[in-house]
C-alpha positions in Angstrom: 0.0 0.0 0.0 1.3 3.4 -0.9 1.3 6.0 1.9 2.3 9.2 0.0 1.1 12.7 0.1 0.5 14.5 -2.2 -1.1 11.9 -4.5 1.5 9.8 -6.3 2.6 10.9 -9.8 3.4 7.8 -11.9 6.4 9.8 -13.4 8.0 9.9 -10.0 8.4 6.1 -10.2 9.4 5.9 -13.8 12.8 4.1 -13.9 14.6 1.3 -15.6 16.6 0.3 -12.5 15.5 -0.1 -8.9 18.3 0.2 -6.3 17.6 -0.7 -2.7 19.0 -0.3 0.7 19.5 -3.5 2.6 18.7 -3.1 6.3 15.1 -2.1 7.1 14.3 -2.0 3.4 15.1 -5.5 2.0 16.0 -7.4 5.2 15.1 -6.8 8.8 16.5 -7.5 12.2 15.6 -11.0 13.3 14.3 -10.5 16.9 14.0 -14.3 17.4 17.6 -14.8 16.6 18.6 -11.9 18.9 16.5 -13.4 21.7 18.3 -16.7 21.4 21.7 -15.0 21.5 20.8 -13.1 24.6 19.3 -16.2 26.2 22.6 -18.0 25.7 24.2 -15.0 27.4 21.9 -15.4 30.4 19.5 -12.5 29.5 15.9 -13.7 29.1 13.9 -11.6 26.7 11.1 -12.7 24.3 11.3 -12.0 20.6 8.0 -10.1 21.0 9.5 -7.8 23.6 12.5 -7.2 21.5 10.4 -6.4 18.4 8.2 -4.0 20.3 11.2 -1.8 21.4 13.0 -1.4 18.2 11.5 1.9 17.1 13.5 4.2 19.4 16.7 2.4 18.7 16.3 2.8 14.9 15.7 6.5 15.4 18.9 6.7 17.4 20.8 4.9 14.7 19.5 7.3 12.1 20.5 10.3 14.2 24.0 9.0 14.8 24.8 8.3 11.2 23.2 11.5 9.8 25.3 13.5 12.3 28.5 12.0 10.9 29.0 8.9 13.0 30.3 5.7 11.5 28.1 2.7 10.7 29.8 0.8 13.5 29.1 3.7 15.9 25.4 3.6 14.8 25.3 -0.1 15.2 26.5 -0.1 18.8 24.4 2.9 19.7 21.4 1.1 18.2 22.1 -2.0 20.3 22.7 -0.1 23.5 19.4 1.9 23.1 17.5 -1.2 22.2 18.7 -3.3 25.1 18.1 -0.5 27.6 14.6 -0.1 26.3 13.9 -3.7 27.0 15.0 -3.3 30.6 18.5 -4.8 30.4 20.6 -3.1 33.1 23.3 -0.6 32.1 25.9 -2.8 33.6 24.9 -5.8 31.5 24.6 -3.9 28.2 28.3 -4.0 27.1 28.6 -7.8 27.4 25.2 -8.3 25.7 26.3 -6.1 22.8 29.5 -8.2 22.5 27.4 -11.4 22.3 25.2 -9.9 19.6 28.1 -8.6 17.7 29.8 -12.0 17.5 26.5 -13.5 16.2 26.1 -10.6 13.7 29.6 -11.3 12.4 28.8 -15.0 12.0 25.5 -14.4 10.3 24.1 -10.9 9.9 21.3 -10.3 12.4 19.4 -8.3 9.8 18.6 -11.7 8.2 14.8 -11.7 8.3 13.4 -11.6 4.8 9.7 -10.7 4.6 7.6 -13.3 2.7 6.6 -10.9 0.0 10.1 -9.8 -1.0 11.2 -12.8 -3.1 8.0 -12.8 -5.3 8.2 -9.0 -5.6 11.8 -9.2 -6.9 10.7 -11.8 -9.4 7.8 -9.6 -10.5 10.2 -6.7 -10.9 12.4 -8.8 -13.2 9.5 -9.9 -15.2 8.4 -6.3 -15.7 11.8 -5.5 -17.1 13.3 -3.7 -14.1 17.0 -4.2 -13.3 17.8 -4.5 -9.6 20.6 -3.6 -7.3 21.6 -2.9 -3.7 23.6 0.1 -2.3 24.0 -0.4 1.5 26.1 1.1 4.3 27.3 -2.2 5.7 30.3 -4.0 7.1 31.7 -5.8 4.1 29.7 -9.0 4.5 26.6 -8.2 2.5 27.3 -10.6 -0.4 27.7 -13.4 2.2 24.3 -12.5 3.6 22.7 -12.6 0.2 24.3 -15.9 -0.5 22.8 -17.4 2.7 19.4 -16.0 1.8 19.8 -17.3 -1.8 19.3 -13.8 -3.2 22.6 -13.1 -4.9 21.2 -13.9 -8.4 18.3 -11.5 -7.9 20.6 -8.4 -8.3 22.6 -7.0 -11.1 24.9 -5.0 -8.8 25.6 -5.0 -5.1 27.6 -2.2 -3.4 28.6 -2.6 0.2 30.1 0.5 1.8 32.5 -1.8 3.8 33.9 -3.0 0.5 33.7 0.2 -1.5 35.2 2.5 1.1 32.4 5.1 0.6 29.2 5.6 2.5 25.8 7.0 1.7 24.8 9.8 1.3 28.0 10.4 -0.8 26.8 10.6 -4.4 30.0 8.9 -5.5 28.7 5.6 -4.1 25.5 5.9 -6.0 27.4 6.7 -9.2 29.5 3.6 -8.8 26.3 1.6 -9.2 25.2 3.4 -12.3 28.7 3.2 -13.8 28.8 -0.6 -13.3 25.3 -0.9 -14.8 26.0 1.4 -17.7 22.9 3.5 -17.0 22.2 7.2 -16.4 21.3 8.1 -12.8 18.1 9.7 -14.0 16.8 6.3 -15.1 17.3 4.9 -11.6 15.1 5.0 -8.5 16.7 4.4 -5.1 14.7 3.4 -2.0 15.8 3.2 1.6 14.6 3.9 5.1 16.5 7.0 6.3 15.4 10.2 4.5 18.6 12.2 5.1 20.8 9.3 4.0 18.8 7.5 1.3 16.4 9.9 -0.2 18.7 13.0 -0.1 21.7 11.0 -1.1 20.0 9.5 -4.2 18.7 12.8 -5.3 22.1 14.4 -4.9 23.3 11.7 -7.3 20.6 12.6 -9.8 18.3 9.7 -9.1 14.6 9.5 -8.3 14.0 8.4 -4.7 11.5 6.8 -2.4 11.2 6.1 1.3 10.5 2.5 2.5 9.1 3.1 6.0 8.3 -0.5 7.0 8.8 0.4 10.7 6.4 3.4 10.6 9.0 5.9 11.9 8.1 8.6 9.4 4.3 8.8 9.2 4.2 12.4 8.2 7.0 12.3 5.6 5.9 13.6 2.3 9.1 14.8 0.6 9.2 11.6 -1.6 6.9 8.7 -2.3 6.6 6.7 0.9 5.8 3.0 1.1 5.2 0.5 3.8 7.3 -2.2 2.1 9.6 -2.9 -0.7 6.9 -5.2 -2.2 4.4 -2.3 -2.3 7.0 -0.1 -3.9 7.6 -2.6 -6.6 3.9 -3.0 -7.2 3.6 0.7 -7.6 6.5 0.9 -10.0 5.1 -1.8 -12.2 1.7 0.0 -12.2 3.4 3.3 -13.0 5.3 1.7 -16.0 2.0 0.2 -17.3 0.2 3.5 -16.9 2.9 5.5 -18.7 3.1 2.9 -21.5 -0.6 3.0 -22.0 -0.5 6.8 -22.1 2.3 6.7 -24.7 0.3 4.3 -26.9 -2.8 6.4 -26.7 -1.0 9.7 -27.4 
């Protein structure tokens, strides 16, 4: 479902390439996996409790990285805020973060793939869209995609930990377009942090959309806003069909 204001203009989604962020856009933090890690460390929290307290932590991560902090700074700040929100004592937080970090390094905790993502990516391919990922990550994004059996779904994958550049630097976005051999104006980039993803993509000359799956930006209207990557892809396919019909009828 589209949640955008003003009403969506099909031209705003007219693109040949859809480039996606990874965390909180394509894949999401697996609260059940985190609960198991914490249980092994002697901290009993349910997956439901962990899932219910993510919002404030995600806001803190966004604030940290948009103010110039590194991805790692943001990651640890996220975990500390999240654990404190669940009631973990301040004294126990550092050790808990270390346990979570070790598991994250073994198998990225942002490993939960919504059920509608895989069929949506297939539909995008069938509609003629090329697909890619540009993510601020730790250099292990391809390994995660391999484990999720998603590597073949994408034409290009840029991981900031490999590239040595971070969003919102336009140069990182331009590396994707250079590798694809496509103009930035024919690309749409979607992510979950307005200042990093929407603003960065626009500075690079791309169209942009916000995927607000966690509902952190309910009043955002500076770009098309969607509740999921699948709903964005549905809207892009509808927009392409609408524009093609208009061209035929002209």
